[in-house]
Structures are given as C-alpha cells and as structure tokens.
LOKEMAR-964485 format. One line per field, with one value per residue (C-alpha): residue number from 1; residue in three letters; x, y, z. Coordinates in steps of 0.25 Angstrom, whole numbers. Layout:
<rs>
n <- (NUM_...)
res <- (ALA_...)
x <- (X_...)
y <- (Y_...)
z <- (Z_...)
</rs>
This chain:
<rs>
n <- (1_2_3_4_5_6_7_8_9_10_11_12_13_14_15_16_17_18_19_20_21_22_23_24_25_26_27_28_29_30_31_32_33_34_35_36_37_38_39_40_41_42_43_44_45_46_47_48_49_50_51_52_53_54_55_56_57_58_59_60_61_62_63_64_65_66_67_68_69_70_71_72_73_74_75_76_77_78_79_80_81_82_83_84_85_86_87_88_89_90_91_92_93_94_95_96_97_98_99_100_101_102_103_104_105_106_107_108_109_110_111_112_113_114_115_116_117_118_119_120_121_122_123_124_125_126_127_128_129_130_131_132_133_134_135_136_137_138_139_140_141_142_143_144_145_146_147_148_149_150_151_152_153_154_155_156_157_158_159_160_161_162_163_164_165_166_167_168_169_170_171_172_173_174_175_176_177_178_179_180_181_182_183_184_185_186_187_188_189_190_191_192_193_194_195_196_197_198_199_200_201_202_203_204_205_206_207_208_209_210_211_212_213_214_215_216_217_218_219_220_221_222_223_224_225_226_227_228_229_230_231_232_233_234_235_236_237_238_239_240_241_242_243_244_245_246_247_248_249_250_251_252_253_254_255_256_257_258_259_260_261_262_263_264_265_266_267_268_269_270_271_272_273_274_275_276_277_278_279_280_281_282_283_284_285_286_287_288_289_290_291_292_293_294_295_296_297_298_299_300_301_302_303_304_305_306_307)
res <- (MET_ASP_LEU_TYR_VAL_THR_ARG_CYS_ILE_SER_VAL_LEU_ARG_ALA_THR_ILE_GLY_GLN_ARG_LEU_SER_TRP_HIS_CYS_ARG_LYS_ASN_CYS_LEU_SER_GLY_ARG_ARG_ALA_GLU_ALA_VAL_LEU_GLU_VAL_GLY_CYS_GLY_ILE_VAL_PRO_ARG_TYR_TYR_SER_GLY_ASP_TYR_PRO_MET_LEU_ASN_ARG_LEU_LEU_LEU_ALA_ALA_VAL_LEU_VAL_VAL_SER_SER_TRP_SER_LEU_PRO_ALA_LEU_ALA_GLU_GLU_LYS_THR_VAL_SER_LEU_MET_VAL_ASN_THR_TRP_SER_PRO_TYR_VAL_ASP_LYS_GLU_LEU_PRO_GLY_GLN_GLY_VAL_ALA_MET_GLU_LEU_VAL_THR_VAL_LEU_PHE_ASP_ARG_ALA_GLY_TYR_ARG_THR_GLU_ILE_LYS_VAL_GLU_ALA_TRP_ARG_ARG_ALA_MET_GLU_GLY_VAL_ARG_VAL_GLY_LEU_TYR_ASP_ALA_LEU_GLY_ALA_THR_TRP_TYR_THR_GLU_SER_ARG_GLU_GLN_ASP_PHE_ILE_PHE_SER_GLU_PRO_TYR_LEU_GLN_ASN_ASP_LEU_MET_MET_LEU_LYS_LEU_ARG_ALA_PHE_PRO_GLY_ASP_TYR_LEU_GLU_LEU_SER_HIS_LEU_SER_GLY_ARG_ARG_LEU_GLY_LEU_LEU_SER_GLU_TYR_GLU_TYR_GLY_ILE_ASP_PHE_ALA_ALA_ILE_PRO_GLY_LEU_THR_LEU_VAL_PRO_GLU_ASN_HIS_ASP_ILE_GLN_SER_LEU_LEU_ASN_LEU_ILE_ASN_ARG_LYS_VAL_ASP_PHE_VAL_ILE_GLY_ASP_ARG_ARG_ALA_LEU_VAL_MET_GLN_LEU_ASP_GLU_PHE_LEU_SER_GLY_GLN_LYS_GLY_LEU_LEU_VAL_GLU_VAL_PRO_LEU_GLU_LEU_PRO_ALA_ARG_PRO_LEU_TYR_VAL_ALA_ALA_SER_ARG_SER_GLY_PRO_GLN_SER_GLN_GLU_ILE_ILE_ASP_ALA_PHE_ASN_ARG_ALA_LEU_ALA_ALA_ALA_ARG_SER_ASP_GLY_SER_TYR_ASP_LYS_LEU_LEU_ALA_ASP_TRP_SER_GLU_LYS_PHE_GLN_MET_GLN_ARG)
x <- (28_34_41_30_19_30_30_17_13_23_16_4_7_14_3_-9_1_3_-13_-16_-7_-13_-27_-22_-18_-30_-39_-30_-28_-15_-8_-14_-26_-18_-8_-18_-23_-11_-8_-21_-18_-2_-4_-11_-4_7_-1_-11_-3_2_9_-2_-14_-15_-29_-24_-11_-18_-27_-16_-8_-22_-19_-8_-11_-25_-17_-4_-14_-19_-7_6_4_1_15_19_16_18_24_33_30_41_32_42_33_37_31_18_10_1_1_16_21_29_26_12_4_6_17_5_-8_-4_4_-5_-13_-2_3_-9_-14_0_-2_-15_-11_2_12_20_23_39_37_50_48_57_58_46_56_64_51_47_62_62_50_52_64_59_65_51_38_30_28_17_10_10_1_0_8_9_23_25_14_28_34_24_11_-1_-10_-24_-24_-27_-27_-29_-20_-31_-23_-24_-18_-17_-15_-13_-28_-22_-16_-23_-32_-43_-36_-47_-37_-23_-20_-22_-10_-2_9_10_18_15_18_19_27_37_37_22_15_-1_-7_-8_-1_7_15_3_0_8_18_15_28_27_35_37_38_44_32_18_22_33_24_13_23_26_13_12_24_20_32_20_5_0_3_-2_-2_-13_-24_-20_-6_-7_-20_-9_2_-5_-12_1_11_4_-11_-9_-6_-17_-30_-19_-20_-33_-36_-35_-48_-42_-45_-34_-30_-33_-19_-22_-11_-6_5_12_24_34_31_48_43_40_28_23_9_9_9_0_-10_-10_-9_-21_-31_-29_-32_-45_-48_-47_-54_-66_-64_-63_-51_-44_-55_-52_-37_-41_-51_-40_-29_-40_-43_-29_-25_-40_-39_-49_-49)
y <- (76_62_51_41_52_55_43_38_50_46_30_38_47_34_25_35_39_24_23_36_34_22_28_39_26_19_31_35_49_55_70_79_71_60_70_77_63_60_73_72_58_61_74_77_67_79_90_86_79_90_87_95_88_74_71_72_65_54_53_53_41_32_34_31_18_15_18_11_-3_-3_4_-1_-17_-13_-6_-16_-27_-19_-26_-24_-29_-25_-22_-22_-13_-8_5_8_18_19_7_8_22_28_42_40_40_29_23_20_13_-2_2_10_1_-10_0_1_-13_-18_-7_-12_-25_-20_-19_-8_-9_-5_-3_-4_-2_-8_-13_-26_-35_-32_-29_-44_-50_-43_-46_-61_-64_-57_-44_-37_-42_-41_-34_-23_-24_-36_-42_-57_-70_-83_-83_-72_-82_-91_-80_-70_-70_-62_-55_-51_-41_-28_-21_-22_-18_-17_-17_-10_-8_4_9_21_26_26_12_4_-7_-15_-24_-30_-43_-46_-55_-43_-36_-46_-37_-25_-19_-19_-10_-15_-14_-23_-36_-34_-44_-42_-54_-56_-67_-57_-68_-73_-61_-62_-52_-44_-35_-32_-17_-18_-4_-3_9_10_24_19_8_22_30_19_18_32_33_19_10_1_-2_-4_-2_-12_-10_-6_4_13_14_17_28_34_34_40_50_55_55_52_61_67_57_45_48_43_28_21_8_-7_-12_-26_-36_-36_-42_-36_-37_-39_-31_-39_-37_-51_-55_-66_-80_-80_-68_-77_-65_-66_-73_-63_-51_-54_-60_-47_-39_-46_-44_-30_-28_-36_-27_-15_-18_-22_-8_0_7_-2_3_19_19_14_24_36_30_29_43_48_41_40_24_15_3)
z <- (157_163_154_157_152_141_136_137_128_120_118_116_105_97_100_94_86_78_80_75_65_60_60_50_41_40_39_28_35_30_33_39_44_49_54_63_67_72_79_87_92_96_99_108_118_122_121_130_140_152_166_172_166_176_167_157_160_165_151_143_151_151_135_133_142_131_119_125_127_113_106_110_109_93_93_102_90_77_68_55_42_31_16_4_-9_-22_-26_-34_-31_-28_-19_-16_-14_-3_-11_-8_4_14_3_-7_-7_-5_5_15_15_19_28_36_35_41_51_56_58_67_57_53_39_34_17_8_-7_-16_-29_-32_-34_-23_-12_-16_-15_-2_4_-1_5_20_19_20_27_13_0_3_-10_-20_-29_-28_-38_-35_-36_-24_-16_-14_-9_-1_6_2_11_6_-6_-1_-13_-28_-41_-53_-64_-78_-91_-97_-114_-121_-126_-141_-140_-149_-147_-137_-126_-118_-113_-109_-122_-130_-125_-132_-140_-133_-122_-106_-96_-82_-68_-68_-59_-57_-56_-64_-64_-81_-88_-97_-103_-108_-117_-131_-135_-123_-118_-105_-101_-84_-78_-64_-62_-69_-73_-81_-88_-90_-97_-106_-110_-112_-121_-129_-124_-117_-123_-109_-95_-85_-69_-55_-58_-47_-49_-64_-64_-52_-60_-73_-63_-57_-67_-80_-78_-91_-100_-92_-103_-115_-107_-105_-98_-105_-102_-98_-86_-78_-64_-51_-43_-28_-19_-8_4_3_11_11_13_21_33_45_47_33_37_48_41_29_39_48_36_30_45_43_28_29_42_36_24_35_44_28_32_20_11_17_13_-2_-3_1_-8_-18_-18_-19_-31_-38_-37_-39_-32)
</rs>
C-alpha cells in the first residue's frame, strides 16, 4: 500500500469518524449502538482496500476526495470554547453520560455550531471568577440575574429548572405562601440565585449546603424544616440515595418561580458575542429539527424526569 493511499485512508477514517461521532451524540446513541456505528463507518475502510482490486482503490480515493470536500473545511474551521461549571447532578456530573444532561446538550449544540468544548469543573465562586476575568470563555450552566448581566452575555435559555420545596410529611401546618415560612429553617444550596427574596420573609433562617443530599439529610434529621431545590436534582438524589425514606417527605404546594438555564460568556472576551450567537443559532436549529426534544426525551426516560 503506497504512502499516498495510506494517508488517504487515514483521512477518510478520521473525517468519517468525526461525523459519525457527532451523529451518535445528536441521535442519542451510546454504548454498543455508538460503537457499532463507528465500527461500521471507520473499520470498513482498511478491510476493503487491497492493491489487487484497482476498482476498489479508485472508489476509495474518490470517496476520500468527496468526504474531504465537506469534512476537511469543517475540521479546519473548528474552534474551541472553554467552559467552567460546577457539579450539579443531573445537569453537570462527570459520572453521568455526557457529563450530565446540561453538558451533553451544550456540547452537542456547540459541536453543531463548529466548536469543540473543553469543560472544567470547579466550585461555583471560582467558576464565575474564572470566566469573569477571561481565563475561560463561558459558564456552561447558570441562572440569570441582573447583577450577573453586568459581567456576562447570556445565551437564549436551553433548559428550564423547575423549583420545588419539600418538608417532612409529619411536619404540621399548611404552607400556601412564602410568608408562611416565617420563623422556619430552610435548607438550600449556597450561592444559588433562586429568584426569591428570602430576606423579605421575617424570621426565616437559611441553612446553606454545598450539595442537595446534605440538605435532604438535614430535613430527614429535622435540622431544617424545608428544603428548596431544582425538581430534577432533588428527585434524582432521593431516588439514588434515600429511596427508602422518600415516603417521609411531601412537596409543599407553593408557587415557585421557574429558573431558565443559560450559557453565559464574559463581556471582556473578544469572541464572547460570536460564541453566544453561534450557540443560539445551533439551539434554534436543534429545536426546529427535533433533535433537541429527542435528546431530552432520552434523559427523561433515564432519570424519570418530568419536563
């Protein structure tokens, strides 16, 4: 096999592999299904090449030229976007497929926009500061506040976080308005912006923790009276770690604000507006062609999440 053909085969495998990898993510293929697609797409090339079959050789080289014509420009134009996030299951979690539903969505959308993503997981305060000063391009999953808008350019929302509040089933009283929490203890995540003016509730004591599971354990052990958090996150923690005690808890029938989830790029970054615009275009296209709904449906099935 001459050097030119060897290089052509290498190019063909690489370009087909990249396209098929994107296809697997877009169509929610994983595990054996994804491996099968990649094996068929990339492994077939060297098997069917042989110096004894000139027709196949010509077809192979023709395929290289065709694939290269639409793949190599994309490879050459591919850019990198660096994202800072903090661990927050099931949205951001290195132990989950795609590093969590939010990160898989963001990665697929940036890939569609021509960007390769580099994800760095840090504590929330460090993540925000890292993006604010320009060490990284954007926050991968954040809520909007007016104060944050001074430092960040926000994308269109790509997910919605629905808040819920829990209490012990045996805890007495009816709590139909936020003012009814007066004099109580509320467990919540530190440095999260819930869109609620807790300071306006007289005598309410906030008990911040770094993780939802800590707040849930505090509730079960009666160290707090209520816990507030994202519905998907709390349900996942209960199902995974406290399934036997889930029946002890009940949702408080309060009307709580929804919190849209965004990508946010530093206003000091020279490419920030370009990055956000590209993400927004990819998000609109994914919603239009149905791939957005398909990916979310896959996650909803895995974690029994309600959208």
